[in-house]
C-alpha positions as a Markdown table, in Angstrom:
| # | Residue | x | y | z |
|---|---|---|---|---|
| 1 | Met | 15.7 | -32.4 | 2.7 |
| 2 | Lys | 12.2 | -33.9 | 3.2 |
| 3 | His | 13.9 | -37.2 | 4.2 |
| 4 | Ile | 16.1 | -35.4 | 6.8 |
| 5 | Tyr | 13.0 | -33.8 | 8.4 |
| 6 | Phe | 11.2 | -37.1 | 8.5 |
| 7 | Tyr | 14.0 | -38.9 | 10.3 |
| 8 | Leu | 14.4 | -36.0 | 12.7 |
| 9 | Leu | 10.6 | -36.2 | 13.4 |
| 10 | Met | 10.8 | -40.0 | 13.9 |
| 11 | Leu | 13.8 | -39.5 | 16.3 |
| 12 | Ile | 11.7 | -37.1 | 18.3 |
| 13 | Ile | 8.4 | -39.0 | 18.5 |
| 14 | Thr | 9.6 | -42.6 | 18.7 |
| 15 | Pro | 10.5 | -42.5 | 22.4 |
| 16 | Phe | 7.0 | -41.1 | 23.1 |
| 17 | Leu | 5.4 | -43.9 | 20.9 |
| 18 | Ser | 7.3 | -46.6 | 22.8 |
| 19 | Thr | 6.3 | -45.1 | 26.1 |
| 20 | Thr | 2.7 | -45.0 | 25.1 |
| 21 | Val | 2.7 | -48.6 | 23.9 |
| 22 | Ser | 4.4 | -49.8 | 27.0 |
| 23 | Ala | 1.9 | -48.0 | 29.2 |
| 24 | Gln | -1.0 | -49.6 | 27.3 |
| 25 | Cys | 0.5 | -53.0 | 27.7 |
| 26 | Glu | 1.5 | -52.6 | 31.3 |
| 27 | Gly | 0.3 | -55.6 | 33.4 |
| 28 | Ile | -0.3 | -57.8 | 30.4 |
| 29 | Thr | 2.1 | -60.8 | 30.9 |
| 30 | Ala | 1.9 | -64.6 | 30.9 |
| 31 | Asp | 1.2 | -64.4 | 34.6 |
| 32 | Ser | -1.8 | -62.2 | 34.0 |
| 33 | Leu | -3.5 | -65.0 | 32.0 |
| 34 | Thr | -5.0 | -66.5 | 35.1 |
| 35 | Pro | -7.2 | -69.6 | 35.4 |
| 36 | Thr | -10.1 | -67.3 | 36.3 |
| 37 | Gly | -10.5 | -63.8 | 34.8 |
| 38 | Pro | -11.9 | -60.6 | 36.2 |
| 39 | Tyr | -15.5 | -61.2 | 35.2 |
| 40 | Glu | -18.3 | -63.2 | 36.9 |
| 41 | Val | -19.8 | -65.7 | 34.5 |
| 42 | Glu | -23.5 | -66.6 | 33.8 |
| 43 | Thr | -25.0 | -68.9 | 31.2 |
| 44 | Ile | -27.8 | -69.0 | 28.7 |
| 45 | Thr | -29.3 | -72.4 | 27.7 |
| 46 | Arg | -32.1 | -73.9 | 25.8 |
| 47 | Glu | -34.5 | -73.1 | 28.7 |
| 48 | Asp | -33.5 | -69.5 | 28.3 |
| 49 | Gly | -34.3 | -69.4 | 24.6 |
| 50 | Ile | -31.3 | -70.9 | 22.8 |
| 51 | Glu | -32.8 | -73.1 | 20.2 |
| 52 | Asn | -31.4 | -76.4 | 18.8 |
| 53 | Gly | -30.2 | -76.5 | 15.3 |
| 54 | Asp | -30.1 | -79.1 | 12.5 |
| 55 | Phe | -26.4 | -80.0 | 13.4 |
| 56 | Tyr | -26.1 | -79.2 | 17.1 |
| 57 | Arg | -28.2 | -79.4 | 20.2 |
| 58 | Asp | -28.2 | -78.2 | 23.8 |
| 59 | Ala | -25.9 | -75.1 | 23.4 |
| 60 | Thr | -24.7 | -73.5 | 26.6 |
| 61 | Val | -23.6 | -69.9 | 26.2 |
| 62 | Tyr | -21.1 | -68.6 | 28.8 |
| 63 | Tyr | -20.9 | -64.8 | 29.0 |
| 64 | Pro | -19.1 | -62.2 | 31.2 |
| 65 | Val | -21.3 | -60.1 | 33.5 |
| 66 | Gly | -20.6 | -56.4 | 33.3 |
| 67 | Ala | -18.1 | -56.5 | 30.4 |
| 68 | Glu | -18.2 | -53.3 | 28.4 |
| 69 | Gly | -18.3 | -52.9 | 24.7 |
| 70 | Gln | -19.2 | -55.3 | 21.9 |
| 71 | Leu | -18.0 | -58.8 | 22.8 |
| 72 | Pro | -16.3 | -61.4 | 20.7 |
| 73 | Thr | -17.6 | -65.0 | 20.4 |
| 74 | Ile | -16.0 | -68.4 | 20.2 |
| 75 | Ala | -18.0 | -71.6 | 19.5 |
| 76 | Ile | -16.6 | -74.9 | 20.8 |
| 77 | Val | -17.5 | -78.5 | 19.8 |
| 78 | Pro | -16.3 | -81.8 | 21.5 |
| 79 | Gly | -14.8 | -84.7 | 19.7 |
| 80 | Phe | -15.6 | -88.3 | 18.8 |
| 81 | Ile | -17.7 | -90.1 | 21.5 |
| 82 | Glu | -17.5 | -87.0 | 23.7 |
| 83 | Gly | -20.3 | -84.8 | 25.0 |
| 84 | Ala | -20.1 | -81.1 | 25.8 |
| 85 | Trp | -18.8 | -82.1 | 29.3 |
| 86 | Ala | -15.4 | -82.9 | 27.6 |
| 87 | Val | -14.7 | -79.3 | 26.8 |
| 88 | Ala | -16.9 | -77.6 | 29.4 |
| 89 | Asp | -14.0 | -76.0 | 31.2 |
| 90 | Trp | -13.3 | -73.7 | 28.3 |
| 91 | Gly | -16.7 | -72.0 | 28.6 |
| 92 | Pro | -16.3 | -70.2 | 31.9 |
| 93 | Phe | -12.6 | -69.8 | 31.3 |
| 94 | Tyr | -13.0 | -67.7 | 28.2 |
| 95 | Ala | -16.1 | -65.9 | 29.6 |
| 96 | Ser | -14.3 | -64.8 | 32.7 |
| 97 | His | -11.8 | -63.1 | 30.5 |
| 98 | Gly | -14.4 | -61.2 | 28.5 |
| 99 | Ile | -15.1 | -63.6 | 25.6 |
| 100 | Val | -18.5 | -65.1 | 25.0 |
| 101 | Ala | -18.1 | -68.9 | 24.6 |
| 102 | Val | -20.8 | -71.2 | 23.4 |
| 103 | Ile | -20.3 | -75.0 | 23.8 |
| 104 | Ile | -22.5 | -77.4 | 21.9 |
| 105 | Asp | -23.3 | -81.1 | 21.6 |
| 106 | Thr | -23.9 | -83.0 | 18.4 |
| 107 | Tyr | -26.9 | -85.2 | 18.0 |
| 108 | Thr | -24.8 | -88.3 | 18.2 |
| 109 | Thr | -21.2 | -88.6 | 19.5 |
| 110 | Leu | -20.1 | -90.3 | 16.3 |
| 111 | Glu | -20.3 | -87.4 | 13.9 |
| 112 | Thr | -17.5 | -86.7 | 11.4 |
| 113 | Pro | -15.3 | -83.6 | 11.4 |
| 114 | Thr | -17.3 | -82.2 | 8.5 |
| 115 | Phe | -20.6 | -82.6 | 10.4 |
| 116 | Arg | -19.0 | -80.9 | 13.4 |
| 117 | Ala | -17.9 | -78.0 | 11.2 |
| 118 | Ala | -21.5 | -77.6 | 10.1 |
| 119 | Ala | -22.5 | -77.5 | 13.7 |
| 120 | Leu | -20.0 | -74.8 | 14.6 |
| 121 | Asn | -21.1 | -72.6 | 11.7 |
| 122 | Glu | -24.7 | -73.1 | 12.5 |
| 123 | Val | -24.4 | -72.1 | 16.1 |
| 124 | Leu | -22.5 | -69.0 | 15.1 |
| 125 | Glu | -25.6 | -68.1 | 13.1 |
| 126 | Thr | -27.7 | -68.7 | 16.2 |
| 127 | Met | -25.4 | -66.3 | 18.1 |
| 128 | Lys | -26.2 | -63.7 | 15.5 |
| 129 | Leu | -29.9 | -64.2 | 16.3 |
| 130 | Glu | -29.1 | -64.0 | 20.0 |
| 131 | Asn | -27.7 | -60.5 | 19.4 |
| 132 | Val | -31.0 | -59.3 | 18.1 |
| 133 | Arg | -33.3 | -61.3 | 20.5 |
| 134 | Arg | -34.6 | -58.6 | 22.9 |
| 135 | Glu | -35.1 | -61.1 | 25.8 |
| 136 | Ser | -31.5 | -62.2 | 25.6 |
| 137 | Pro | -28.9 | -60.9 | 28.1 |
| 138 | Leu | -26.6 | -60.5 | 25.1 |
| 139 | Tyr | -29.0 | -58.3 | 23.1 |
| 140 | Asn | -27.0 | -55.9 | 21.0 |
| 141 | Ser | -23.9 | -56.9 | 22.9 |
| 142 | Leu | -21.9 | -59.0 | 20.4 |
| 143 | Asp | -19.3 | -57.9 | 17.9 |
| 144 | Leu | -20.3 | -60.1 | 14.9 |
| 145 | Thr | -17.0 | -59.3 | 13.1 |
| 146 | Lys | -15.1 | -61.2 | 15.8 |
| 147 | Leu | -16.1 | -64.8 | 15.5 |
| 148 | Ala | -13.9 | -67.8 | 16.4 |
| 149 | Val | -14.2 | -71.6 | 16.5 |
| 150 | Ser | -12.6 | -74.3 | 18.5 |
| 151 | Gly | -12.9 | -78.0 | 19.1 |
| 152 | His | -11.3 | -81.2 | 20.4 |
| 153 | Ser | -10.2 | -84.2 | 18.4 |
| 154 | Met | -12.7 | -84.5 | 15.5 |
| 155 | Gly | -14.0 | -81.2 | 16.7 |
| 156 | Gly | -10.6 | -79.7 | 16.2 |
| 157 | Gly | -10.6 | -81.0 | 12.6 |
| 158 | Gly | -14.1 | -79.7 | 12.3 |
| 159 | Ala | -13.1 | -76.2 | 13.5 |
| 160 | Gln | -10.5 | -75.9 | 10.7 |
| 161 | Ile | -13.1 | -77.1 | 8.1 |
| 162 | Ala | -15.6 | -74.6 | 9.5 |
| 163 | Ala | -13.1 | -71.7 | 9.0 |
| 164 | Asn | -12.4 | -73.0 | 5.5 |
| 165 | Leu | -16.1 | -72.7 | 4.7 |
| 166 | Asn | -16.9 | -69.5 | 6.6 |
| 167 | Pro | -14.8 | -66.4 | 5.8 |
| 168 | Glu | -16.3 | -64.6 | 8.8 |
| 169 | Ile | -14.3 | -66.8 | 11.2 |
| 170 | Lys | -11.2 | -64.9 | 12.3 |
| 171 | Thr | -9.6 | -67.4 | 14.7 |
| 172 | Val | -9.3 | -71.1 | 15.2 |
| 173 | Val | -8.1 | -73.0 | 18.2 |
| 174 | Ala | -7.7 | -76.7 | 17.3 |
| 175 | Leu | -7.3 | -79.0 | 20.3 |
| 176 | Asn | -5.6 | -82.3 | 19.5 |
| 177 | Pro | -7.2 | -82.1 | 16.1 |
| 178 | Trp | -8.1 | -85.3 | 14.3 |
| 179 | His | -8.8 | -85.2 | 10.5 |
| 180 | Pro | -6.8 | -87.6 | 8.3 |
| 181 | Ile | -7.3 | -86.0 | 4.9 |
| 182 | Pro | -7.3 | -82.2 | 5.5 |
| 183 | Gly | -6.6 | -81.1 | 1.9 |
| 184 | Trp | -5.5 | -77.5 | 2.1 |
| 185 | Phe | -6.6 | -75.0 | 4.7 |
| 186 | Gln | -6.8 | -71.7 | 2.7 |
| 187 | Asn | -9.0 | -69.6 | 5.0 |
| 188 | Asn | -8.2 | -66.2 | 6.4 |
| 189 | Ser | -8.2 | -67.3 | 10.0 |
| 190 | Ala | -5.4 | -67.3 | 12.5 |
| 191 | Val | -4.9 | -70.9 | 13.5 |
| 192 | Leu | -3.5 | -72.3 | 16.8 |
| 193 | Ile | -3.0 | -76.0 | 17.0 |
| 194 | Ile | -2.4 | -77.7 | 20.3 |
| 195 | Ala | -1.0 | -81.3 | 20.3 |
| 196 | Gly | 0.2 | -83.9 | 22.8 |
| 197 | Gly | 3.4 | -85.9 | 22.4 |
| 198 | Trp | 1.8 | -89.0 | 23.9 |
| 199 | Asp | -1.3 | -88.7 | 21.8 |
| 200 | Asn | -1.9 | -92.2 | 20.4 |
| 201 | Ile | -5.5 | -91.4 | 19.2 |
| 202 | Ala | -4.6 | -88.5 | 16.9 |
| 203 | Pro | -0.8 | -88.9 | 16.7 |
| 204 | Pro | 0.6 | -85.4 | 15.8 |
| 205 | Ile | 2.7 | -86.8 | 13.0 |
| 206 | Glu | -0.4 | -88.0 | 11.3 |
| 207 | His | -2.7 | -85.1 | 12.2 |
| 208 | Ala | -1.6 | -81.9 | 13.9 |
| 209 | Phe | 1.7 | -81.6 | 12.1 |
| 210 | Ile | 0.1 | -82.3 | 8.8 |
| 211 | His | -2.7 | -79.8 | 9.6 |
| 212 | Tyr | 0.0 | -77.2 | 10.4 |
| 213 | Gly | 1.9 | -77.9 | 7.2 |
| 214 | Val | -1.1 | -77.7 | 4.9 |
| 215 | Thr | -2.3 | -74.5 | 6.5 |
| 216 | Ser | -1.4 | -71.6 | 4.1 |
| 217 | Asn | 1.8 | -69.8 | 5.0 |
| 218 | Asn | -0.1 | -66.6 | 4.3 |
| 219 | Met | -2.0 | -67.1 | 7.5 |
| 220 | Asp | -0.9 | -66.5 | 11.1 |
| 221 | Lys | -0.5 | -69.9 | 12.6 |
| 222 | Ala | 1.2 | -71.7 | 15.5 |
| 223 | Leu | 1.7 | -75.3 | 16.6 |
| 224 | Val | 2.4 | -76.3 | 20.2 |
| 225 | Gln | 3.1 | -79.9 | 21.3 |
| 226 | Tyr | 3.2 | -80.7 | 25.0 |
| 227 | Thr | 5.9 | -83.3 | 25.6 |
| 228 | Phe | 3.9 | -85.5 | 27.9 |
| 229 | Gly | 0.4 | -84.5 | 26.7 |
| 230 | Thr | -2.0 | -87.2 | 25.8 |
| 231 | His | -5.0 | -87.0 | 23.4 |
| 232 | Phe | -6.8 | -85.1 | 26.2 |
| 233 | Val | -4.3 | -82.3 | 26.9 |
| 234 | Gly | -6.6 | -79.9 | 25.0 |
| 235 | Asn | -9.8 | -80.8 | 26.8 |
| 236 | Ser | -9.3 | -78.2 | 29.5 |
| 237 | Pro | -7.4 | -74.9 | 29.9 |
| 238 | Lys | -6.2 | -76.3 | 33.3 |
| 239 | Phe | -4.0 | -79.0 | 31.7 |
| 240 | Asn | -0.2 | -78.9 | 31.6 |
| 241 | Gly | -0.2 | -76.6 | 34.7 |
| 242 | Gly | -2.5 | -74.2 | 33.0 |
| 243 | Asp | -0.2 | -73.5 | 30.1 |
| 244 | Val | -2.8 | -74.8 | 27.6 |
| 245 | Gly | -5.2 | -72.1 | 28.7 |
| 246 | Lys | -2.6 | -69.4 | 28.7 |
| 247 | Val | -1.5 | -70.1 | 25.1 |
| 248 | Ala | -5.1 | -70.4 | 23.8 |
| 249 | Leu | -6.3 | -67.2 | 25.6 |
| 250 | Ala | -3.3 | -65.1 | 24.5 |
| 251 | Trp | -3.9 | -66.4 | 20.9 |
| 252 | Val | -7.6 | -65.4 | 21.0 |
| 253 | Lys | -6.8 | -62.1 | 22.7 |
| 254 | Lys | -4.3 | -61.2 | 19.9 |
| 255 | Phe | -6.0 | -62.5 | 16.8 |
| 256 | Leu | -9.7 | -62.4 | 17.7 |
| 257 | Val | -10.0 | -59.5 | 20.1 |
| 258 | Gly | -7.2 | -57.6 | 18.3 |
| 259 | Asp | -5.1 | -56.7 | 21.3 |
| 260 | Asp | -1.5 | -56.4 | 20.1 |
| 261 | Cys | -0.2 | -56.4 | 23.7 |
| 262 | Tyr | -0.6 | -60.2 | 23.7 |
| 263 | Cys | 1.6 | -60.6 | 20.6 |
| 264 | Ser | 4.9 | -60.2 | 22.5 |
| 265 | Val | 3.5 | -62.4 | 25.3 |
| 266 | Leu | 3.0 | -65.2 | 22.8 |
| 267 | Lys | 6.3 | -64.6 | 21.0 |
| 268 | Asp | 8.6 | -64.0 | 24.0 |
| 269 | Asp | 7.0 | -66.0 | 26.8 |
| 270 | Leu | 4.5 | -68.7 | 25.8 |
| 271 | Leu | 5.6 | -70.0 | 22.4 |
| 272 | Lys | 9.1 | -71.1 | 23.4 |
| 273 | Pro | 10.5 | -74.6 | 23.4 |
| 274 | Thr | 10.9 | -76.0 | 26.9 |
| 275 | Phe | 11.1 | -79.5 | 28.4 |
| 276 | Leu | 7.3 | -79.6 | 28.7 |
| 277 | Gln | 6.8 | -77.8 | 25.3 |
| 278 | Ala | 9.0 | -79.8 | 23.1 |
| 279 | Ile | 7.8 | -78.6 | 19.7 |
| 280 | Val | 6.7 | -75.1 | 19.0 |
| 281 | Asp | 6.5 | -73.5 | 15.6 |
| 282 | Ser | 4.8 | -70.3 | 14.4 |
| 283 | Asn | 4.9 | -67.9 | 11.4 |
| 284 | Phe | 3.3 | -64.7 | 12.8 |
| 285 | Thr | 5.1 | -61.5 | 13.5 |
| 286 | Cys | 4.4 | -58.7 | 16.0 |
| 287 | Asn | 4.1 | -55.1 | 14.8 |
| 288 | Glu | 7.4 | -53.2 | 14.9 |
| 289 | Glu | 8.3 | -49.7 | 13.8 |
| 290 | Val | 10.2 | -49.7 | 10.5 |
| 291 | Leu | 11.8 | -46.6 | 9.2 |
| 292 | Pro | 11.8 | -46.0 | 5.4 |
| 293 | Asn | 14.8 | -47.0 | 3.3 |
| 294 | Asp | 15.7 | -49.9 | 5.6 |
| 295 | Pro | 17.9 | -52.4 | 3.7 |
| 296 | Pro | 15.8 | -55.1 | 2.1 |
| 297 | Thr | 15.8 | -58.4 | 3.9 |
| 298 | Glu | 17.3 | -61.4 | 2.2 |
| 299 | Pro | 14.8 | -63.6 | 0.4 |
| 300 | Thr | 13.8 | -66.6 | 2.4 |
| 301 | Leu | 13.9 | -70.2 | 1.2 |
| 302 | Lys | 10.9 | -71.7 | -0.4 |
| 303 | Val | 10.6 | -75.4 | 0.6 |
| 304 | Tyr | 7.8 | -77.5 | -0.9 |
| 305 | Pro | 5.8 | -79.7 | -0.5 |
| 306 | Asn | 5.8 | -79.7 | 3.2 |
| 307 | Pro | 4.7 | -82.2 | 4.5 |
| 308 | Val | 6.6 | -84.3 | 2.0 |
| 309 | Thr | 6.4 | -87.9 | 1.1 |
| 310 | Asp | 9.2 | -88.6 | -1.4 |
| 311 | Val | 10.8 | -85.5 | -3.1 |
| 312 | Leu | 11.5 | -82.1 | -1.5 |
| 313 | Tyr | 12.2 | -79.1 | -3.6 |
| 314 | Val | 14.1 | -76.0 | -2.4 |
| 315 | Asp | 14.1 | -72.6 | -4.1 |
| 316 | Gly | 15.3 | -69.2 | -3.1 |
| 317 | Phe | 19.1 | -69.4 | -3.2 |
| 318 | Lys | 21.9 | -69.9 | -5.8 |
| 319 | Asn | 24.1 | -72.7 | -4.5 |
| 320 | Gly | 24.6 | -74.3 | -1.1 |
| 321 | Asp | 25.4 | -77.4 | 0.9 |
| 322 | Tyr | 22.6 | -78.8 | 3.0 |
| 323 | Ala | 22.1 | -81.1 | 5.9 |
| 324 | Leu | 18.9 | -82.8 | 6.9 |
| 325 | Ile | 18.9 | -83.3 | 10.7 |
| 326 | Asp | 16.4 | -85.3 | 12.8 |
| 327 | Gln | 14.9 | -84.2 | 16.1 |
| 328 | Asn | 17.8 | -85.9 | 18.0 |
| 329 | Gly | 20.3 | -83.8 | 16.2 |
| 330 | Gln | 21.6 | -86.7 | 14.0 |
| 331 | Val | 22.5 | -85.8 | 10.5 |
| 332 | Met | 20.4 | -88.0 | 8.2 |
| 333 | Lys | 21.3 | -86.7 | 4.8 |
| 334 | Thr | 23.8 | -84.2 | 3.2 |
| 335 | Gly | 24.4 | -82.9 | -0.3 |
| 336 | Thr | 24.7 | -79.8 | -2.5 |
| 337 | Leu | 21.8 | -77.9 | -4.0 |
| 338 | Thr | 22.0 | -75.6 | -7.0 |
| 339 | Lys | 19.5 | -73.6 | -9.0 |
| 340 | Asn | 19.1 | -76.5 | -11.5 |
| 341 | Met | 19.5 | -79.3 | -9.0 |
| 342 | Asn | 17.2 | -78.3 | -6.2 |
| 343 | Ser | 15.5 | -81.6 | -5.1 |
| 344 | Ile | 16.2 | -83.8 | -2.1 |
| 345 | Asn | 15.0 | -87.4 | -2.1 |
| 346 | Val | 13.5 | -88.2 | 1.3 |
| 347 | Tyr | 11.4 | -91.3 | 0.6 |
| 348 | Lys | 13.7 | -93.6 | 2.7 |
| 349 | Leu | 13.5 | -91.4 | 5.8 |
| 350 | Lys | 11.2 | -92.4 | 8.6 |
| 351 | Lys | 8.1 | -90.3 | 9.2 |
| 352 | Gly | 8.8 | -87.5 | 11.5 |
| 353 | Ile | 10.1 | -83.9 | 11.9 |
| 354 | Tyr | 13.5 | -82.9 | 10.4 |
| 355 | Tyr | 15.4 | -79.7 | 10.0 |
| 356 | Leu | 16.8 | -78.6 | 6.7 |
| 357 | Gln | 20.0 | -76.6 | 7.3 |
| 358 | Ile | 21.4 | -74.5 | 4.5 |
| 359 | Asp | 24.2 | -72.1 | 5.5 |
| 360 | Lys | 22.7 | -70.2 | 8.4 |
| 361 | Thr | 19.1 | -70.9 | 7.4 |
| 362 | Ser | 17.0 | -73.7 | 9.0 |
| 363 | Glu | 13.5 | -74.9 | 7.9 |
| 364 | Lys | 11.3 | -77.4 | 9.7 |
| 365 | Ile | 10.3 | -80.4 | 7.4 |
| 366 | Ile | 7.6 | -82.9 | 8.0 |
| 367 | Val | 8.1 | -86.3 | 6.4 |
| 368 | Gln | 5.0 | -88.4 | 6.2 |
């Protein structure tokens, strides 16, 4: 009887819940992610009291004027042989949308990803001091539970390392990341990786795709590759017709700010394969109402290791025929898998992205 009452109650209130959620999210669309947000932007520099650190120098803090509440913060570092100028567009972009952005230089332009990770974490500590510095325009204005990092090229690799080292970091935006031996990224951050199909400095198959593959599947993550994007497609939110900025901003709004209205914008509008966005992958879900006693979902395949060099293992099913298909739709390998014969030899395949098809299930595989 209690279950009957519960279902009746859910039938009564669900339309009101849906209406409330829709009202809260009204006006939040891909088109609302404009190049310039609603806030005026001002800066704080070294001359205003931002001190240099051991790993960074000449920080510039961009902040929104008149934004209410405690503000989130994202720290951004450039890449190899780049100065802060290379990522400078991101500062006013984020700030105009209500997010404090601090852009830093390293002491030399030749620093490694690990050094750039240290610089990002150090400047986040500086921002904590800025929150208690009475002379600062940001005095007592920062939400120190909402910290993010970003970077281009070696800075993108450094951003992921920084999140690995710092559990306080909630969100990562890695722009054309370069880091050849990433190991495993096992942090608790939501990771967005932006790559360029024409990137010959940090080729995605050697960097971005591997970074995505070795990022824990327990984390929210997404990978976007722009078809004609070069190594510098991530340098500015203006690139690719502004799509780079829209994806990054929606990601930060959802996973750093905590605004669930941007989840459906990401899922339904921005993270969709198109001619200019050839490769898109993600593993995050949006909140949905689930009634009790819903039928259990079928177990998903477990495919490992991924990326793979020679032998791929597949668990999570009894028996099935498989096909391994390349990005051009060509079937490269077929066979039958069982509980006891669950391996696929891929060592003769060229490096690249493939799709493992078993019955109605498809899994993206990276062969390196």
